[in-house]
N, C-alpha and C positions, 0 to 999 in steps of 0.2 A: 504494500500500500504506500501511497505517496502522501507525505504530510506537508500541507501548505503552511506557510509561515505568516503570522500576523504580527502587528506591531503594538507595543505597549509603551507607556510613558509615565514617569513620576515627576512631581515637582517638589522641590525643597526650598529652603530659605536661601535666596540668591543674594550675591553681593550687589549692593547698590551700584558699585562702580563697574559691574559686569552687565548691568541691565539699564541702559542709559536712556533709551528713547521711548517716549509715549506716543501713541497714535491718537488721532482725534476721536476714534471710536472705542478706545480701550481705557475706561475710567479707572482711576486708582483711588481706593478708599483706605483711609487710615483711621486711627482711633485717638480720641481725646479723653483725658481723665474726667471724672464726673463731678460737678460742682457740689452737690449735696453728699458727695462721697468723701466727706471728711469726718473724723471722729471728734474734732475739736471745735473750731469756730466756723460756722457756715457763713459764707459771704453771699449777700443777696444783691442782685442787680436787677434793674427794671426788665420787664418782659421784652424780648427781642421783637423787632418789627416783622410783620408778615412778609416783608420783602424776601425773607429767607425761603419763601415758597415760590417765588417767581423764577421762571427759567432765565438763566443768564449764560454768558459765554464761559467757556472752560479755560480761558487763557492762563489763569493762575495755576491750576492744577497740572497744566501741561507746560509749566515754565521751563522744564528741562528738555523739551523737545527741540531738536536742532532743525533749523530750516535750511533748505538747500542754498548754498552760497552765503549764508549768514556768517559762518566761521568755519575754519578747517576742523576736521575731525579731531586732530591732535589738540587743538584749543579747547574743544568741547570736553574731551577726556580730562584735561588738566582741571577744568572747573568742577568736574564731577568728583574728582578725588578730594576736593577741598570742602570740609564740613561747614566752612563759613558761607558757602553758597546756598545753604538751605535755610528754612525759616526756623526761628526760635520764638517760643511763646512767653509772654509775661504771665504772672499769676492771674491777673485779671482777665486776660484773653483766654486762658485755659478754662477759667470758670464760666465765662460767657459762652464759649463754644459748647461746653457740657450742658449748660442750661438750654441751649438751642437743640442739641441732640435729643435731650429727654423731654423737650417741650414740643415745639412745632414739628420737629422732624420725626417724632414717634418712637424713639428708642426707649427701652426700659433699662433700668440699672442692671438687671441680671443679664440682659443681652450684651451690654458693653463689658460687663465683668467676664463673661464667658470668652468673648473675643480677646480681651486683654490677657487673661490667664493662658489661653492657648498660644498667644503670640510669645509670651515669656517662655513657655515650655519649648516652643519651636526654636527660639533663639538658643536656648541652652543645648538642645540636641544638635544644633548646627556646629557647636564648638566643642562641647564636652560629652564624649560618647559614654554610654553607660558601662562599657567594658572597662573604662579607666576611671570614671567618676560616677560611681554607682550610688553612694550614700549621700542623701540630700537632706538638709535641715531647712525647712521653710519657717522663718520667724514672721508671724502675721500680726499686724496691728488690728485694732478694733474697727477701723474704717474700711472703706471700699478698696484701698490699697491692700489691706490684709485679705479682703475677699479675692482680689486678683491672685494673691499668693496661694490661697486655698485651691482655686481652680487650677493654677499651674501645677500644684502638687498632684492633683488628681490625674491630669494629663501625663505628668512625668511617670506616675505609677504605671499607666498603660503603655508608656514608651519603654518600659524595662528598668526604670530606676527604683530605688528603695527610699521613698521619702518618709521623713518624720516631721511632725508638726509641733511647733511651739506657739500656742495661741492663748496668751495669758489673760487678755481682756476681751472676752467674747461679746459680740454685738447681739443683744436680745431681739433679733428680728428673724422672721421666717426664712428669708433668703439665706442668712448665714447659718441658721440651724440646719437648713437643707444641705448646705455645702459640707458641714460637719458630718451629717448622717451619711452622705455619699462616701466620704473618706473612711468613716468607720465601717461601712459595709464592705469596703475593699481591704479591711484589716490594716489600714494605714495607722500607725501608732501616733498618739499625742503625748507630748512630754511637757512637764511643768518647768518653769524657770529654775526652780530649786534642784531639779533632777538633771539639769544639763551638766555635762562634764566641764570642769574648769578650763581644760584645754580642748577646744572644739576640734582641733586637728586630729585628735586621736580617734574620733568617731565619724567624722564627716568629710566628704570630698567637695561638696558644693553647699554653700549657704545662700539661700534666697532671702534677701532683705526686702520684705514687704510690710514694713512697719508703718511708714508715713508717706502720704501722697502730697500732691502740690498744694492742697488746701491747708496743710498744717502750719500753725504759727507757734512761736514761743520755744522755750527750752523743753526737751524731752523729760517726761515725768517717769517715776518708777512704775514698772520694772524696766521700761524701755531705755532709760538712761544707762542702766547697767548692761543691757544687751548690746547697746551701741558700743560701749567701752570694750566688751568682749570681742566685737568685730574689729575694732581699732587695734586691739592688742595682737591680733593675728598677724598684723604687718610688722610687729616688733619682735617676731620670734627669733630665737637664738640660732646659731649656725648648726647646732646638732640636730635640729628638726629637719627631716628629709623632705617633707612635703607639707605645705600649708593649704587648707581648703580655699577654693576660689569663692569670691563673693559676687553675687549677681543682684544688683539693685533694680527694683521695679519702679520705673519712671523718675524717681528722685532718690538719691542716696539718703537714707534716713539721717536726720540731724543737719543736713545741708540747708542753706537758705535757698528758696525756690528760684530766686533770680541772681543772687550774688555767689551762690555755690558754697564751697568749703571755706567759710570765713575763718581765718586764723590758720588754716592748713592742717588742723589736727583731727579732722573727721574721718569717716569711713573712706577707704580707698578701694572702691570696687574694681574687680577685674572685668566685669561686664555691666553695662548699663543698657536696659531695654526701655527706651523712651516710648511713650504711648501717645498716639495722635501725631504730635510733632514734638521735637525736643523742647524742653523748657530752657530758659536762659542759663540756668545753672549747669546745663550739659556742656556749655562752652569750657567749663573748668574741668571736665572729665578727662583724665589722662590715661585711663586704662586701655588695654589692647582691643577690647571688643565693644563697639557701640552699635546697637541695633534699633531700628524703628519698628514698632508693632502696633497691632490693633486693627487697622484697615477699615475705618468707616467714616472718614471725612467725606462729605458730599461736595459736589462741585460748587454749590452755592456758598458753603462755608469757606471753601478754598478761595473763592473769588472775593468774598467780603474781607477776609483777613490776609489776602495776597500771599497765601501759603505756597511756598516752593518746596515740594516734597518729592522724594525719590519714588519711582513707580514700584508697585508690588507686582512682580511677574507671575503670571499664571495663578495658581492656587496658593502661592506662598503667603504666610501670615507674618513674615518679618523680612527685613531687608537691611543689609549692613550699611552703615554710614562711615565714610572715610576708608583709608587704606587698611587692609588686614595687616596684622603684625608680621615682622620678618620671621621666617620659619627656619629652625635648625633641622635640615633634612635628615641628619643622622638620628634625630630623636623621633621621627615620624614612625609610628608603629601602631598596629591594631591587635588587641588581644581577642581573637575570634571566639565567639560563643555560638556553637552549632550543635545540632543533634549528632550523635555518633553515627558513623557510616560504616556498617559492619558487613562482612562477607555474606553472612546468612540472610541478609535483608535485600541484597541486590539481585537484579535480573541476571539470568544465565547468558543472555544475549546482550552485548553492549549497545546494539541499536535500540533495543527496548529500554535499557537503562537511560540512554541519552534522551530518548523520547520523553520519559518520565521527568527527567530534570528540566528538559526544555519547556515542557508544558507548565512546570512549576515556575520557571523564570517568567514565562508569559503571564501566568496567573497572578503573580504579585505585582505586575505592572512595571517590570524593569524596562528601561529605555533600550530599544533595539537589541533584544535578546538574541537576534540572529547575526549580530556583528561578530566577526571572527578575525583573528590575526592569521594571515596566510604567509608562510615562510617557504621560500624556494631558494635553490642554489644552481648556478650554471656549472659548466665543465671546469671552471677555474676554482670551484669550491667556495666562492664568496657567497654568503647568505644575505638575502634581503627579505624584509617583512613589510606588510601593509595590512590595513584593515579592509575587509571586503564583507559583503552581505551574503549569508547563506540563503539560497532560494529554494531549497528542497532537499529532502533526504529520505532514503529508504534502505532496504537491505543491500542495494547495489552501491550505495555510497552517498557522498555529500556534493551538492552541485552549487556552483556560482558562475556568474557571467562576467565577461571582460572583453577587452580588445586583444585580438590575437597577434598584434604587432607591438604590444607593450613589453616592458622589461620582464615581468613575470612570465609572459607567454614565451619569450625567447629562452628564458632559463628552463622552463618546463619542456621545451623542445630539445634542449641539451641534456636535461636530467629530469625525467618524468616522475619525480617523487616530491612530496611536499608534506608539510605539517600544518594542521589547523589548531587554533587555540581559542576557546570560548572562555570568557571571564564574566561571571555574574556576581558582581560586587555585593548586591543586596542579600544574597544567599550564602556568601562566603564560599563560592564554588568556582571551579574551573575544570574544563575538559580539554584534553589534548588528544588529537587524532592524527595518526601517521599512516601514509599509504602511497600507492602508485596513482598516477593521474593520467587521464585521457580525455580527449574532447568528446562532448556529447554529440549525438547525431544532429545534422543540420536542421532537420525538420523540428526537433525539440527546441533548438535555439530560435528558430523562426516563430514557433508558437509562443514562446516566452516573450520575444522581442515585441510582438504586437499586443501583448497583454499590458505592456508598460504604458505610463502616461505619454502622450504625444510629445511633450517637451523633452522627456528622457530619451525618446527615440531619436529626435533631432540632435540632442546632445551627443549621442553615441556616434552620429555621422560627423559632427563638427570636430570632435576631439580625436586627433592623432596621438593617442595616449603615450606619454613618456617622451615625446619629442619636444624640442625647444620652440617656444612661441615668443614673438617680439613683445606682446602685451595682451592684457585681458580684452582690450577693445577689439582685437582681431577675432577672438572667439565670439564676442557679442555680434559683430558684423556678419560673420558667417551664419550664426544662429538666426538672426533676423531675416537674412536672405532665404534660408530654408523654411522658416516659419511662414513667410509670405508665399513661398512656392507651394506649400501644402496647406494653405489657409482654406482651400475648398473642401477639406476633409478627405482628400484622396489618400490611398494607402501609402505609408512611408516605407520604402524598401529597406530591409535589413542589410547593413553593409556586409560584404563578404569577410571582412577582417574582424567581425564581431561574433561572439558566441559563447558557449558554456564549456566548463570543465567539470569532470566528476572525479573525486578522490575515492578510490576503493580502499576501505580501512584495512590495515594490517595490525594496528596496535591502538588501543585506547588507554588513557589514564584519567580516572575520575579523582578529583582532589576536593576535599572538604576541610576548610580552616577550623582549627581547634585551639584551645587555650594552651599557652606556654609553648607554642610552636610544635605541639605534638599532633600535627595534621594527619588526617586520613588520606592515604593514597592507595587506590586499588587499580591495578593494571590488568587489562585484558590483552592476551596475546594468543596467537593461533598455534596449535600443535596437532600432530597426527594422532588419531585415536581410532583403532579398528579400521584403518584404511580411510578414515574420513577426517576432514579438518574440523577441529572443535576449538572453542574458546577456553583458555585457562585463566583463572583469576588468582592473582597474587597480591599480597600486601607489601608495599614498599616503605622503607624507613623515611620519615619526613626530613 
């Protein structure tokens, strides 16, 4: 049987600086903290004008869209890297926007809180993987900032973390009671201030600072003053401590002035700040490595009224990075894989069946282009070359892909008709290597597939003399436009003689499953003679 391949896609929290352009029909919604979401002093402002309900232009929310000819792409990129090019809110503006969201624009507190908490959890998972930063302490205040922390903890639990909640001053309202009940139903433990360890680094990898939001005034009162001091002391650890927990502040680092920041320079120094809606003025003082924007529910009318310049949220992302990511020590990059065991007694006896099972699982979880594979070839001189290609079908006869028969890989395959394929499915901690001999597929098979492709791809195959030198991209565009016009009547586009498919007939498979401490599972299928027949032998290899 022939298994057809389909495509899946996932979206994660993208870098602001990697997602620069907004289009006029792709609205970006962010989130603003809630005015009555304070546990201390509520600030009242007159009701906002019904002008918020009138349709207006979206120029403000698309402030980062580049117009053709307005500036070079390089100049646009430079401005995007600069956090100063986005909007920062005063305390009054943040309160006014919240009042509008929960008034004329119809949002409820629990809706905003859910979006805020999910954004915080998404930002954390983007930087701190549960395999390395599993133990989370969420310190929640009695206001809505604390509610954001409770929601974030619930999502973190579902994302594979082990949260613990410190919630010393509970808000006696149904919304907060419900959040507590949800966490208790998941067996998420609550801990009192008195039971916290004196040294938080011994028990926790991440501390979520969700004590005070932008509406807070004055000096912190007990027990929050002491909790803030505990977080400050984490940055004064001695050199014998190998690892200090990272601090993630929700919207405002607790104890900071909403507009003036860390007055005196002796406050919390968070590693991550997740601003909600738009950064508050105090965020200009943030010097940690990770600043994210989250929430995603500012409407175009609010963006226009307050002239908000905000980064776009791509796709389904709930957060977006502001500014440059920190410099990375490549030697320190590693992942401690957490996967089910991959045992000999649980695998299929036929590697094609086992590959089909894993491939279907990669498609099912929505991995992007699960049919992408690294194809490695070598010519008669022994030099190896690799490139990514797309698998277009597989069965008991082998794995098929299509290409230009005059390309480098084609020349190497004509000299040495053997190749290796490598599939890597990051979200499942899996890879599959397939080795074997290669031959061209019948021309009628190539013809059938060629005409199943989009017409643009058919024209592209004719235009590109793959692997040859071209004087510029404009040459390709001009050839493409000529052919596009030629076949604009819908007539059949002929397949080039130099284009077609290859089939790799497998002689060896290796299935790899990442495991903790580099004790990975590796099962190799190789062929052997058994009773005069070829059979597959399964062996475990040392990782």
